[in-house]
C-alpha positions as CSV (number, residue, x, y, z in Angstrom):
1,M,-33.6,21.7,9.6
2,S,-35.9,24.5,10.2
3,N,-36.3,25.3,6.5
4,S,-36.8,22.2,4.6
5,S,-36.7,23.8,1.0
6,A,-33.0,24.7,1.7
7,V,-30.7,22.2,-0.3
8,I,-27.6,21.7,1.4
9,W,-26.3,18.8,-0.9
10,Q,-27.4,17.3,-4.2
11,S,-25.8,14.3,-6.3
12,F,-26.0,16.6,-9.6
13,D,-24.0,19.0,-8.1
14,H,-21.5,16.6,-6.6
15,P,-21.6,13.6,-9.2
16,T,-18.4,11.7,-7.8
17,D,-17.9,9.0,-10.6
18,T,-21.0,8.9,-12.6
19,F,-22.7,11.3,-15.0
20,V,-26.3,10.7,-15.9
21,P,-28.5,12.3,-18.2
22,E,-29.8,16.0,-17.5
23,S,-26.8,16.2,-14.8
24,W,-23.8,18.6,-16.0
25,I,-20.2,18.6,-15.4
26,G,-18.1,21.7,-15.9
27,M,-17.6,25.1,-14.2
28,N,-19.9,27.1,-12.0
29,K,-19.0,30.5,-13.0
30,V,-21.1,32.3,-9.9
31,T,-19.1,30.3,-7.5
32,G,-16.0,29.4,-9.3
33,E,-16.1,25.5,-8.4
34,Y,-15.9,22.9,-10.8
35,Q,-17.7,19.6,-11.2
36,S,-15.8,17.0,-12.2
37,L,-16.1,13.1,-12.2
38,T,-13.5,11.3,-10.1
39,S,-12.8,7.4,-10.0
40,W,-13.3,5.3,-7.0
41,K,-10.0,4.2,-5.2
42,N,-11.0,0.8,-6.3
43,S,-13.9,-1.6,-7.0
44,E,-15.4,-1.6,-3.4
45,D,-13.9,1.9,-2.0
46,P,-15.7,4.9,-3.2
47,A,-12.9,7.1,-1.9
48,P,-11.4,9.4,-4.7
49,G,-8.9,7.9,-6.7
50,Y,-6.2,8.8,-9.3
51,F,-8.4,9.6,-12.4
52,S,-10.7,12.3,-13.1
53,D,-12.6,14.0,-16.0
54,S,-12.8,18.0,-16.0
55,I,-13.3,20.7,-18.4
56,D,-10.4,22.7,-19.2
57,S,-9.7,25.5,-16.8
58,G,-8.1,27.7,-19.5
59,G,-11.5,28.6,-20.7
60,T,-12.2,26.2,-23.8
61,S,-14.6,23.7,-24.2
62,E,-12.3,20.8,-24.0
63,Y,-12.6,18.0,-21.6
64,F,-9.6,16.0,-20.0
65,L,-8.9,12.7,-18.2
66,R,-6.1,13.2,-15.8
67,W,-3.9,11.0,-13.8
68,N,-3.5,12.6,-10.2
69,H,-5.0,15.8,-11.5
70,S,-2.1,16.5,-13.3
71,E,-1.1,14.2,-16.2
72,I,-3.3,14.5,-19.3
73,Y,-3.8,11.4,-21.1
74,W,-7.0,11.9,-23.1
75,R,-8.9,14.8,-24.4
76,S,-12.4,15.2,-26.0
77,G,-11.2,17.7,-28.5
78,T,-13.3,21.3,-28.6
79,W,-17.2,21.5,-29.0
80,N,-17.7,22.4,-32.6
81,G,-21.5,23.2,-32.2
82,E,-22.5,19.4,-32.9
83,Y,-19.8,17.2,-31.0
84,F,-16.7,17.1,-29.2
85,T,-14.0,16.6,-31.8
86,G,-11.8,14.1,-30.3
87,A,-14.9,12.0,-29.0
88,P,-16.4,9.0,-30.9
89,V,-17.7,10.9,-34.1
90,L,-18.7,8.4,-36.6
91,P,-21.7,9.0,-38.8
92,D,-23.4,5.7,-37.8
93,F,-22.5,6.6,-34.0
94,R,-24.2,9.8,-33.9
95,R,-27.2,8.4,-35.5
96,T,-28.0,5.8,-33.1
97,T,-26.4,7.2,-29.8
98,I,-29.0,7.3,-27.2
99,I,-28.4,10.8,-26.0
100,D,-28.3,14.2,-27.3
101,I,-25.3,16.3,-25.9
102,F,-25.5,20.0,-25.3
103,Y,-22.7,22.3,-24.4
104,I,-23.6,25.6,-22.4
105,D,-21.6,28.4,-22.2
106,N,-23.5,31.6,-20.4
107,D,-23.1,34.0,-17.4
108,Q,-24.0,31.0,-14.8
109,R,-22.0,28.1,-16.1
110,R,-19.8,26.5,-18.5
111,G,-20.2,23.0,-19.4
112,T,-22.0,19.9,-20.6
113,T,-25.3,18.1,-20.2
114,C,-27.3,15.6,-22.1
115,K,-30.7,14.6,-22.5
116,L,-32.4,11.1,-23.5
117,K,-33.5,10.4,-26.9
118,N,-36.0,7.7,-25.2
119,N,-36.8,8.2,-21.8
120,A,-37.4,4.5,-21.5
121,T,-33.5,4.1,-21.8
122,I,-31.4,3.6,-18.5
123,T,-27.9,4.7,-19.1
124,R,-24.9,6.4,-17.1
125,Q,-21.3,7.5,-17.9
126,V,-18.6,6.6,-15.3
127,I,-15.0,7.4,-15.2
128,D,-13.8,3.7,-13.9
129,V,-11.2,2.5,-11.6
130,S,-9.7,1.5,-14.8
131,G,-9.1,5.1,-15.5
132,Q,-11.2,4.9,-18.9
133,I,-14.7,6.8,-19.1
134,K,-17.4,4.4,-20.0
135,Q,-20.9,4.7,-21.1
136,W,-23.3,2.0,-20.1
137,V,-26.7,1.0,-21.1
138,W,-29.0,-1.3,-19.4
139,L,-30.6,-4.4,-20.8
140,D,-33.9,-5.6,-19.3
141,K,-33.9,-8.8,-21.4
142,S,-30.5,-9.8,-20.0
143,Q,-30.6,-7.6,-16.7
144,D,-27.1,-6.5,-17.2
145,W,-25.5,-3.3,-18.1
146,L,-23.8,-3.4,-21.8
147,L,-20.8,-1.1,-22.3
148,F,-21.7,1.2,-25.2
149,W,-18.2,3.2,-25.5
150,S,-15.1,3.7,-23.7
151,E,-12.1,6.2,-23.8
152,P,-9.2,5.9,-24.5
153,E,-10.1,2.6,-26.5
154,A,-6.8,1.2,-25.3
155,Q,-6.7,0.2,-21.8
156,C,-2.7,0.9,-21.7
157,D,-3.4,4.5,-22.9
158,V,-4.3,5.3,-19.3
159,Y,-1.3,7.2,-17.7
160,S,0.5,4.9,-14.9
161,L,-2.5,2.5,-14.5
162,C,0.2,0.0,-13.1
163,G,1.8,2.6,-10.8
164,P,5.4,2.7,-10.0
165,F,7.6,-0.2,-12.1
166,G,3.9,-1.5,-12.9
167,I,4.1,-2.7,-16.7
168,C,0.8,-2.4,-18.7
169,D,0.4,-5.0,-21.0
170,S,-2.5,-5.4,-23.4
171,K,-1.9,-9.2,-24.0
172,T,-2.0,-10.0,-20.4
173,I,-5.1,-10.6,-18.0
174,P,-5.1,-8.1,-15.8
175,F,-3.5,-6.0,-17.6
176,C,-1.1,-5.0,-15.3
177,R,2.1,-7.0,-14.3
178,C,5.5,-6.7,-12.5
179,P,8.9,-7.0,-14.5
180,Q,11.1,-9.8,-13.2
181,G,12.8,-8.7,-9.8
182,F,9.7,-7.0,-8.6
183,E,6.4,-8.0,-7.2
184,S,3.1,-6.2,-6.6
185,A,3.2,-3.5,-3.8
186,S,-0.2,-4.3,-2.5
187,T,-1.7,-7.9,-3.5
188,A,-5.0,-6.8,-1.8
189,D,-5.1,-3.6,-3.6
190,W,-4.5,-5.1,-7.1
191,E,-7.1,-7.9,-6.3
192,L,-9.6,-5.0,-6.2
193,N,-8.2,-3.5,-9.6
194,D,-6.4,-0.8,-7.8
195,Y,-3.3,-0.8,-9.3
196,S,-2.0,2.6,-8.2
197,S,0.5,1.0,-5.7
198,G,2.4,-0.7,-8.5
199,C,5.4,-3.0,-8.0
200,A,8.1,-3.4,-5.3
201,R,11.7,-4.7,-5.6
202,R,12.0,-8.4,-4.2
203,S,15.6,-7.3,-3.0
204,I,16.8,-3.6,-2.5
205,L,19.6,-2.3,-4.6
206,Q,23.2,-2.5,-3.1
207,C,24.6,0.4,-4.9
208,G,28.1,-0.5,-5.4
209,K,28.3,-3.1,-2.4
210,N,29.8,-6.5,-3.4
211,N,29.1,-5.6,-7.3
212,S,25.7,-7.2,-6.9
213,D,23.6,-4.8,-8.9
214,G,22.9,-5.6,-12.6
215,F,20.3,-5.0,-15.2
216,L,17.3,-7.3,-16.5
217,M,16.1,-6.4,-20.4
218,N,12.7,-5.5,-21.1
219,S,12.4,-5.5,-24.7
220,N,9.5,-3.9,-27.0
221,M,8.9,-1.5,-24.1
222,K,7.4,2.1,-24.4
223,L,9.9,4.4,-22.6
224,P,8.8,6.2,-19.2
225,P,9.0,9.9,-19.3
226,N,11.5,12.1,-17.6
227,S,14.7,10.6,-18.9
228,Q,18.2,12.4,-18.7
229,S,20.3,12.0,-21.6
230,L,24.0,11.1,-20.9
231,D,27.3,11.6,-23.3
232,A,28.0,7.7,-23.6
233,R,29.2,6.2,-26.9
234,S,28.1,2.9,-26.4
235,S,25.7,0.8,-24.6
236,E,28.6,-0.5,-22.2
237,E,29.3,3.4,-21.1
238,C,25.9,3.9,-20.5
239,S,25.2,0.7,-18.3
240,S,28.3,1.6,-16.3
241,A,27.2,5.3,-16.0
242,C,23.7,4.2,-14.3
243,L,25.6,1.7,-12.4
244,N,27.9,4.2,-10.6
245,D,24.7,6.5,-9.9
246,C,23.0,5.2,-6.9
247,S,19.8,7.0,-7.7
248,C,19.9,5.5,-11.3
249,T,17.2,3.0,-11.8
250,A,17.2,2.3,-15.5
251,Y,18.6,3.0,-18.8
252,A,18.2,2.7,-22.5
253,Y,20.7,3.0,-25.2
254,G,19.6,3.6,-29.1
255,T,21.4,6.3,-31.0
256,A,22.1,8.3,-27.4
257,C,22.1,7.0,-23.7
258,F,19.1,7.9,-21.6
259,I,18.9,7.2,-18.1
260,W,15.8,7.1,-15.3
261,K,16.3,8.0,-11.7
262,G,13.8,6.9,-9.1
263,E,10.5,5.2,-9.5
264,L,9.2,4.6,-13.1
265,F,5.8,5.2,-14.3
266,N,3.6,4.5,-17.4
267,L,6.1,1.4,-18.5
268,Q,3.9,-0.2,-21.2
269,K,4.9,-3.3,-23.4
270,L,4.5,-2.3,-27.0
271,Y,3.3,-5.0,-30.1
272,G,4.1,-4.1,-33.5
273,D,5.2,-0.6,-32.8
274,G,8.0,1.0,-34.7
275,N,8.7,2.9,-31.6
276,A,9.4,0.0,-29.2
277,A,12.7,0.3,-27.5
278,T,14.7,-2.0,-25.1
279,L,14.7,-0.9,-21.3
280,Y,17.2,-1.8,-18.9
281,L,16.1,-1.9,-15.4
282,R,18.4,-2.1,-12.4
283,V,18.0,-5.0,-10.3
284,S,19.9,-6.5,-7.0
285,G,21.4,-9.9,-6.8
286,F,23.5,-10.4,-9.7
């Protein structure tokens, strides 16, 4: 470069997955650019993943965690002059927190920065491949990072963490597993904590051929989004309606009949939840 003082790139303006003290994320009002955090694809590949943290494009002070730049699965709440109303705000937490947070809205920018309470502290905030936003603190004594807080607190509250047909189960390690009749679509990706490929069928659906399709019951489930309702007076009628539709992949019957077509996202096993339902997932080989 002929002019060594000209800055062509700096990490504070392009923070990838990590937010450190005195950097900022938000909107540059001069250029219109949004500075956001984006997760890695997996634990070894820094290519952009599915999860991001960015300020509300509608103009408020609120931050959203999004899947695939679309589905919002956690929100910070708006800035009230002291803290974000949806973030950890217990009085003891505010007194002991390691950073001071500042929300700025002026002619140049709209966003958030922070400063250390003690300059000897080493900390970083990361949007993880798990889809959670995590605050880490370095401990000299153990020579390791300590998790200070994370949001959302429940791992399975991350939207579509386990990909198509994958089930998020808070009682298993890892959290993602495949339902009966399915297997991980990419074992290599799953081993790197990237579950976005989800689960693939062991046998393709036959759709009426030899009457070999049927349903496997998955109890205590959070039902996936994008259902369609049908006029069916019983579980048997609901099952038959789904079976006679080649694009139908699952159904549920409670007070009404609901069916799903195509891939299913955001499947979750629930425990002690009054909203849990039974999902009947279509498979081949009956």
